[in-house]
C-alpha positions in Angstrom: 120.4 134.4 122.8 119.5 133.1 119.3 116.3 131.7 118.0 116.9 128.8 115.6 114.2 128.1 113.0 115.6 124.7 111.9 117.2 123.1 115.0 119.5 120.2 114.4 117.7 116.8 114.9 120.2 115.5 117.5 120.1 118.8 119.5 116.3 118.7 119.5 116.1 115.1 120.7 118.8 115.5 123.2 117.2 118.5 124.9 113.7 117.0 124.7 114.7 113.7 126.2 116.3 115.5 129.2 113.1 117.3 130.1 110.9 115.4 132.6 107.8 117.5 131.9 108.1 117.3 128.0 104.9 115.9 126.4 105.1 113.2 123.7 103.1 115.5 121.4 106.3 117.7 121.2 108.6 114.7 120.4 110.6 114.6 117.2 108.8 111.4 116.1 105.3 113.0 116.5 106.3 115.6 113.9 107.3 112.8 111.5 104.0 111.0 112.2 102.0 114.1 111.4 103.9 114.6 108.2 103.5 111.0 107.0 100.1 110.4 108.4 98.3 113.7 107.9 100.4 115.8 105.5 101.4 118.4 108.0 104.8 120.0 107.8 106.9 119.8 111.0 109.3 122.5 112.0 111.7 122.0 114.9 112.6 125.4 116.4 114.7 126.2 119.4 116.4 128.9 121.6 120.2 128.8 122.2 121.8 130.8 125.0 125.0 132.8 124.9 127.0 129.7 125.9 125.6 127.8 122.9 123.3 125.6 125.0 119.8 124.7 123.9 117.4 126.1 126.5 114.0 125.7 124.7 112.5 123.8 121.8 109.2 123.4 120.1 107.6 121.2 117.4 105.4 123.4 115.2 103.0 121.7 112.8 102.4 123.8 109.7 99.3 123.7 107.5 99.2 125.6 104.3 96.3 127.9 103.3 95.4 129.6 100.0 97.2 132.8 99.0 100.6 131.3 100.1 99.8 131.6 103.8 99.7 129.1 106.6 99.2 128.6 110.3 101.0 126.6 112.9 100.1 124.4 115.9 102.5 123.5 118.7 100.7 120.6 120.4 101.3 120.6 124.2 104.2 123.0 123.5 106.5 124.5 124.2 109.4 122.6 125.8 110.6 125.4 128.0 110.9 126.5 131.6 108.0 128.9 131.7 109.1 130.3 135.0 112.2 131.7 133.3 110.6 134.9 132.0 113.7 135.8 130.0 113.7 132.5 128.1 110.0 132.7 127.5 110.1 136.3 126.2 113.1 135.7 123.9 111.5 132.5 122.5 108.2 134.3 121.9 110.0 137.2 120.1 111.8 134.6 117.9 108.4 133.0 117.1 106.9 136.3 116.2 109.7 136.9 113.7 109.4 133.4 112.4 105.7 133.8 111.8 106.3 136.9 109.7 109.0 135.1 107.7 106.6 132.2 107.0 103.7 134.5 106.1 101.8 132.7 108.8 98.4 133.8 110.1 98.9 132.6 113.6 100.4 130.0 115.9 98.3 128.0 118.3 99.8 126.4 121.5 98.2 124.5 124.3 100.9 124.0 127.0 100.9 120.9 129.2 100.8 123.2 132.2 98.4 122.8 135.1 96.2 125.9 135.5 95.1 125.3 139.1 94.3 122.5 141.6 90.7 121.3 141.2 88.5 118.9 143.2 86.5 116.0 141.9 83.9 118.3 140.4 86.5 120.4 138.6 86.1 123.3 141.0 89.1 125.3 142.1 90.5 124.2 145.4 90.8 127.1 147.8 94.4 127.9 148.7 95.5 125.3 146.1 98.5 125.6 143.8 98.1 127.5 140.5 100.0 128.9 137.5 98.1 132.1 137.1 101.4 134.0 136.8 102.4 131.9 133.8 98.9 132.5 132.3 99.4 136.2 132.7 102.8 136.1 131.1 101.3 134.6 128.0 98.8 137.4 127.8 101.5 140.1 128.5 103.6 138.7 125.7 100.8 139.0 123.2 99.1 135.6 123.2 95.3 135.4 123.0 93.7 132.9 125.3 90.8 131.1 123.5 88.7 130.2 126.5 88.3 127.8 129.4 86.4 125.1 127.5 85.1 122.1 129.5 84.6 119.4 127.0 86.5 118.5 123.8 86.2 121.8 121.9 89.9 122.3 121.5 92.7 120.5 119.7 93.5 118.6 122.9 91.4 117.8 126.0 91.9 120.6 128.6 91.6 118.0 131.4 93.2 114.7 132.2 93.7 112.1 134.9 97.3 111.3 135.8 98.7 108.6 138.1 101.8 109.5 140.1 104.1 106.5 139.7 106.5 107.7 142.4 104.0 106.2 144.9 104.6 102.5 145.9 102.4 100.0 144.1 100.3 99.2 147.1 99.3 102.9 147.3 98.6 103.0 143.6 96.4 99.9 143.8 94.6 101.2 146.9 93.7 104.5 145.1 92.1 102.5 142.2 88.4 102.0 142.8 87.3 98.6 144.2 84.8 98.1 141.4 87.5 98.6 138.8 89.9 96.2 140.5 87.1 93.7 140.8 86.7 93.7 137.0 90.5 93.3 136.6 90.3 90.2 138.9 87.3 88.9 136.9 89.4 89.1 133.7 91.7 86.4 135.1 88.8 83.9 135.1 88.9 84.0 131.3 92.7 83.2 131.3 93.5 86.3 129.2 97.0 86.5 128.0 98.6 89.9 127.7 101.2 90.2 125.0 103.2 93.0 123.4 102.1 93.6 119.8 104.6 94.2 117.0 102.2 95.4 114.3 99.1 97.6 114.0 96.9 95.7 111.7 95.2 93.7 114.5 94.7 96.9 116.5 93.3 98.6 113.4 90.7 95.9 112.8 89.6 96.4 116.4 89.4 100.2 116.4 87.4 100.0 113.2 84.9 97.9 115.1 84.7 100.6 117.8 84.4 103.4 115.2 81.4 101.7 113.6 79.8 100.9 116.9 80.4 104.3 118.6 80.0 106.4 115.5 83.4 108.1 115.3 86.0 108.3 112.5 89.3 106.5 113.2 92.4 107.4 111.3 93.3 105.2 108.3 95.7 102.3 108.6 98.6 104.2 107.1 98.4 106.8 109.9 98.7 104.2 112.6 101.5 102.5 110.8 103.4 105.8 110.5 102.8 106.4 114.2 104.0 103.0 115.3 107.0 102.9 113.0 108.3 106.4 114.0 107.8 105.9 117.7 109.2 102.3 117.6 112.6 103.7 116.4 113.0 105.5 119.7 111.3 102.8 121.9 108.5 105.2 122.7 105.5 103.0 121.8 104.0 99.7 123.1 101.0 97.8 122.1 99.3 95.7 124.8 97.2 92.9 123.2 94.7 90.9 125.3 94.3 87.4 123.9 91.6 84.9 124.8 91.3 81.3 123.8 87.6 80.4 123.1 88.1 76.7 123.0 89.9 76.6 126.4 87.2 78.9 127.9 84.4 76.7 126.5 86.0 73.6 127.9 86.6 75.2 131.3 83.1 76.7 131.6 81.5 73.4 130.5 83.3 71.5 133.2 82.4 74.1 135.9 78.7 74.0 134.8 78.6 70.2 134.9 80.2 70.2 138.4 77.9 72.8 139.8 74.7 71.2 138.4 75.8 67.8 139.8 76.3 69.3 143.2 72.9 71.0 143.1 71.2 67.7 142.0 72.9 65.8 144.8 72.1 68.4 147.4 75.8 69.1 148.0 75.3 72.9 148.1 74.5 74.6 151.4 71.0 76.0 151.3 72.3 79.5 152.0 74.5 79.3 148.9 71.9 77.9 146.5 70.9 81.3 145.2 74.5 82.3 144.6 75.2 79.0 142.9 72.2 79.4 140.6 73.5 82.9 139.7 76.9 81.4 139.0 75.3 78.8 136.7 73.5 81.6 134.8 76.7 83.5 134.3 78.5 80.4 133.1 75.6 79.6 130.7 75.9 83.1 129.4 79.6 82.6 128.8 78.9 79.5 126.8 76.3 81.3 124.7 78.8 84.1 124.0 81.9 81.9 123.2 80.2 79.1 121.2 80.2 81.0 117.9 84.0 81.2 118.2 84.6 77.5 118.8 87.2 75.8 116.7 88.0 79.1 114.9 90.9 80.5 116.9 93.3 77.7 117.9 96.1 80.3 118.4 93.9 82.6 120.3 91.9 85.8 119.4 93.0 89.3 120.2 90.0 90.9 121.8 91.5 94.2 122.9 94.5 96.3 121.8 95.9 99.4 123.6 98.6 101.6 122.2 100.6 103.6 124.6 103.1 106.3 123.8 106.1 107.3 125.9 108.9 109.8 126.5 111.9 108.8 128.5 110.0 109.8 131.7 106.3 109.3 131.3 103.6 107.2 129.7 100.3 108.0 128.0 97.4 105.8 126.9 96.6 106.8 123.4 94.5 104.5 121.2 92.4 101.5 122.0 90.3 99.0 120.0 88.2 96.1 121.2 85.4 93.8 120.2 82.4 92.4 122.1 84.6 89.6 123.6 86.9 92.3 124.9 84.1 93.9 126.8 82.7 90.6 128.1 86.0 89.4 129.4 86.9 92.8 130.9 90.0 92.9 128.7 89.7 96.7 128.3 90.2 97.3 132.0 92.9 94.6 132.1 95.1 96.1 129.4 94.8 99.6 131.0 95.9 98.1 134.3 98.7 96.0 132.7 100.0 99.2 131.0 100.0 101.0 134.3 102.0 98.2 135.9 104.4 98.2 133.0 105.0 102.0 133.4 105.5 101.6 137.1 108.1 98.7 136.6 109.9 100.9 134.1 110.2 103.8 136.5 108.1 106.3 134.6 107.2 109.4 136.5 103.5 109.2 135.7 100.8 107.4 133.7 98.5 109.7 131.9 95.1 108.6 130.7 95.2 111.3 128.0 92.2 113.4 128.3 88.8 113.7 130.0 86.1 116.4 130.5 86.0 119.3 132.9 82.3 118.7 133.6 81.8 115.3 135.3 78.0 115.8 135.1 77.9 116.5 131.4 74.7 115.4 129.6 76.9 113.8 126.9 76.6 110.2 128.2 79.6 109.0 126.2 81.9 111.7 127.7 80.5 111.2 131.2 81.1 107.5 130.9 84.7 108.1 129.7 85.3 110.4 132.6 83.8 107.9 135.1 86.1 105.1 133.7 89.2 107.2 134.1 88.2 108.6 137.4 88.3 105.1 138.8 92.1 104.9 138.5 92.4 107.3 141.4 94.9 109.6 139.8 95.1 113.4 140.0 92.4 115.2 138.1 94.3 117.9 136.2 93.1 121.1 134.5 95.5 122.4 131.8 96.0 126.1 131.2 94.2 126.0 127.8 94.9 127.2 124.2 96.7 130.4 123.2 97.0 132.0 119.8 100.0 134.1 118.8 98.5 136.2 116.0 100.5 137.6 113.1 97.7 138.6 110.7 94.7 139.9 112.7 92.4 140.3 109.8 93.1 136.9 108.2 92.9 135.4 111.7 89.3 136.6 112.0 88.4 135.5 108.4 90.2 132.1 108.5 87.5 130.1 110.3 84.8 131.3 107.9 87.0 130.6 104.9 87.8 127.1 106.1 84.2 126.4 106.7 83.4 127.4 103.1 86.4 125.5 101.8 85.3 122.3 103.6 81.8 122.5 102.3 83.0 123.0 98.7 85.4 120.0 99.1 82.7 117.8 100.6 80.4 118.8 97.7 83.1 118.1 95.1 83.7 114.6 96.6 80.0 113.9 96.8 79.5 115.0 93.1 82.5 112.8 92.1 81.0 109.8 93.8 77.7 110.2 92.1 79.2 110.4 88.6 
């Protein structure tokens, strides 16, 4: 067998596309995106057997450090049959040699492998399936496990919710919570139109709104453009835009209000339904209040929510979402997630992954608890991944690096602050 440190592009893509369990974070285009959008250096490595067949690949993202050193990260890597201990050992040996050649401090990998079956509270299911043997193989081959974190302490979430799309659509819908489906149905009352987007500027404006409201930092526009352009080349990205038409909604709501008020005034409403009718009137009046500021401003419609999904040939992941206050009011967020699910099902994907949640459903971090509750409602499998492993080449520098990076970031921040004040 031979370890290849610079695998041919076509060989990499061909092998990757054939693997049903390959994660999009190991795709060729993800490497290009990280290079253009974040300045990381992608390396595409592989293992070739004695018959000259590719049997394993990995995208390694390189970040340089002072003193001509570096470290690597293989997001959700590797693309390999971990049950084949011979392949795994040979590939690891090749990686160890490669790290020495690159003067690398270490390589981090967080495989997309389920660790064990868990229940709704993230507790192990007795007599459930597990991959403890694969975990032990990592340790035996010299990898260091960095811990079973529960929240978002690592490079990628260690938990996710994944919907099996091999079920029929009735089963999929039945597994989704009734409250979620109710909001999806409510979205139809606003006549939302779901269209595929072909640019990221609209999405970017919306996610900037979310970043400001929820106090997080989004990537810059160039990053999202790099992501979209690279994945579009391989038909591995879709943007689901939810569009509302304020003028049409105002007209429709006004007519409904007039009709209901006339019926009440003329005693045409059954006494048992008067309370419900008054509640309906209040809801319609709230709609008018919310949509009035947008009247006569968006004759071609307004995008109120935009969801970006990434794909391999076999699976779909929800990735980035942006929305405004109208997107929340019209339940557009739930609607685009549901429409993306239906699209993945129609295109015969194996699964639809909601890309990350927490391993502590009762966490005191309300935003994370809310995110988990939202994703739980899809009725998919709650999955615990095996976690992060570090393959260490320079033990001393490995221990020093976190401290040095902390000092470096403080100096960099201080320099930027000083520059801004001059």
